[in-house]
C-alpha positions in Angstrom: -1.6 24.0 -20.2 -1.0 20.5 -19.0 2.5 19.4 -17.9 2.1 15.7 -18.6 1.3 14.8 -22.4 -1.9 13.2 -23.0 -1.7 9.2 -23.0 1.6 9.4 -21.0 1.5 6.8 -18.3 5.2 6.5 -17.4 7.3 3.5 -17.1 5.1 0.4 -17.4 5.0 -1.9 -14.4 4.6 -5.7 -14.8 5.6 -6.6 -11.3 2.2 -7.6 -10.1 2.8 -5.6 -7.0 5.7 -7.3 -6.2 8.0 -4.3 -6.2 8.3 -2.1 -3.2 7.9 1.6 -3.4 11.1 3.3 -4.8 12.5 0.0 -6.1 13.4 -1.1 -9.7 13.8 -4.8 -10.8 17.2 -6.2 -11.9 18.0 -9.4 -13.5 21.8 -9.7 -12.5 22.8 -10.1 -9.0 24.8 -6.9 -8.0 27.6 -7.1 -5.6 27.6 -4.7 -2.6 30.0 -5.2 0.5 30.9 -3.1 3.4 34.6 -4.3 3.3 36.9 -7.0 1.7 35.4 -10.5 0.9 36.4 -13.2 3.5 37.5 -16.5 2.5 36.7 -19.2 5.0 37.7 -22.7 4.5 34.8 -25.2 5.2 36.9 -27.2 7.5 37.1 -24.0 9.6 33.7 -22.8 9.3 31.2 -23.0 12.2 27.9 -21.4 12.8 26.6 -20.7 16.6 23.8 -19.3 18.6 24.6 -17.9 21.7 21.7 -17.4 24.1 21.1 -14.7 26.7 22.1 -17.3 29.5 25.4 -17.8 27.9 24.7 -21.2 26.3 26.0 -21.9 23.1 24.6 -24.0 20.2 27.3 -24.8 17.5 27.6 -26.5 14.2 30.3 -27.3 11.9 29.7 -27.4 8.0 29.3 -31.0 8.0 26.7 -31.0 10.6 24.9 -28.0 8.8 25.0 -30.1 5.7 23.2 -33.0 7.4 20.3 -31.0 8.7 17.2 -30.7 6.8 17.3 -28.5 3.6 14.9 -26.1 2.0 14.9 -24.6 -1.4 12.9 -21.3 -0.9 12.3 -19.1 -4.1 12.0 -15.5 -2.9 12.2 -11.9 -3.9 15.0 -10.1 -2.3 15.1 -6.0 -2.0 18.2 -4.0 -1.5 18.3 -0.8 0.4 20.1 0.6 -2.7 16.6 0.3 -4.6 17.3 -2.6 -6.4 14.9 -5.8 -6.3 15.5 -9.3 -7.6 12.5 -11.5 -8.4 12.3 -15.4 -7.9 16.0 -15.8 -6.2 16.4 -19.7 -5.8 18.4 -20.8 -2.5 19.1 -23.9 -0.8 20.0 -23.9 3.0 18.6 -24.7 6.4 15.8 -22.8 8.1 16.6 -21.1 11.3 13.3 -22.9 12.7 15.5 -26.1 12.4 18.4 -24.4 14.3 16.4 -23.3 17.0 14.5 -26.4 17.9 16.6 -27.1 21.0 17.4 -23.4 21.9 16.0 -22.2 25.0 15.5 -18.6 25.1 13.5 -15.9 26.4 15.2 -13.2 24.5 13.4 -10.9 22.0 16.3 -9.7 20.1 19.2 -11.0 17.8 22.6 -9.5 16.6 23.6 -11.7 13.7 27.5 -11.6 13.2 29.7 -12.5 10.4 33.1 -13.3 9.5 34.8 -10.1 8.7 33.1 -8.5 11.6 29.9 -7.4 10.1 26.9 -7.6 12.5 23.2 -6.6 11.8 20.3 -6.7 14.3 16.8 -8.0 14.0 13.8 -8.9 16.2 14.1 -12.7 16.9 10.6 -13.3 15.4 11.9 -11.9 12.1 14.1 -15.0 11.8 11.6 -17.8 12.8 8.1 -19.1 11.6 9.6 -20.0 8.1 11.0 -16.5 7.6 14.8 -17.0 7.2 17.3 -19.5 6.3 21.2 -19.9 6.5 21.7 -20.4 2.8 24.6 -22.2 1.1 23.6 -22.6 -2.7 22.1 -20.1 -4.9 20.6 -21.0 -8.3 21.8 -24.6 -7.9 25.3 -23.8 -7.5 27.6 -23.3 -4.3 27.0 -19.7 -3.0 29.9 -17.6 -4.3 31.9 -15.7 -1.7 31.2 -12.3 -3.3 27.5 -13.3 -2.5 28.2 -14.3 0.9 29.6 -17.7 0.6 30.2 -20.3 2.0 27.0 -19.5 3.7 24.8 -16.3 4.4 21.7 -15.3 6.4 18.6 -14.9 3.9 15.7 -12.7 5.4 13.8 -12.0 2.4 10.9 -9.8 3.9 13.3 -7.1 5.0 16.1 -5.1 3.2 19.1 -7.2 2.2 21.5 -5.6 4.5 19.7 -7.5 7.1 20.7 -10.8 5.2 24.0 -11.0 6.6 26.8 -12.5 4.2 29.5 -14.9 5.7 27.3 -15.5 8.5 29.0 -16.9 11.8 26.5 -16.8 14.4 23.5 -15.2 16.2 23.7 -13.5 19.8 20.3 -13.4 21.5 19.6 -10.7 23.6 17.1 -9.0 26.0 17.5 -5.6 24.5 18.1 -4.4 21.0 21.7 -3.5 20.0 22.3 -1.9 16.5 24.7 -3.3 14.2 27.1 -2.0 11.5 24.8 -0.1 9.3 22.3 0.7 11.9 24.8 2.6 13.7 26.0 4.5 10.5 22.3 5.7 9.9 20.4 3.1 8.6 16.9 2.2 9.8 16.9 0.0 12.7 14.2 -2.4 11.1 14.3 -2.1 7.3 10.9 -2.8 6.0 11.1 -2.2 2.2 7.2 -1.8 1.9 7.4 1.0 4.3 10.7 2.2 2.7 12.6 2.3 6.1 16.1 2.9 4.6 17.3 5.3 6.9 16.9 6.5 10.6 13.6 8.4 10.7 12.0 6.8 7.7 
């Protein structure tokens, strides 16, 4: 006797191959944070890139707003298994911010207001793969979603897209961030289901 009734096909999928394994699509924007939401006045906000040679490149909010802006539309995927398609952002490509940065480093540790950190290979932040975003769906980015500005790295699980981003420290050796030291995967590719250490 068959276990599955004839004609049963399971939940229909109409994601056209956009949904990574183990994920489900949402239409809202779930709020998940590791701690309280920082509130950073724009006059005190800054973003820095610190090189392995101890050189610092720094931008105020006004300087960030004066840089060329992009409006990427991307799918995002959370390690808690939700995915949201066609999210609309506005921000500055990391390629623009790295134009005058001299580095031989291969790794980056992203750090945030509030103390959050996450690590990535530097190559995952460049070549059109990442942005410092300050608007979502045409509106200023809400603090609960990382405003005034967050990192957006859509090809990795969304914990790599640090909220309330404050800077990037370039390093010659990889150094795990907040969730990575707590057992999350060091890289976090949603298409390979790299959720936890050992995946």
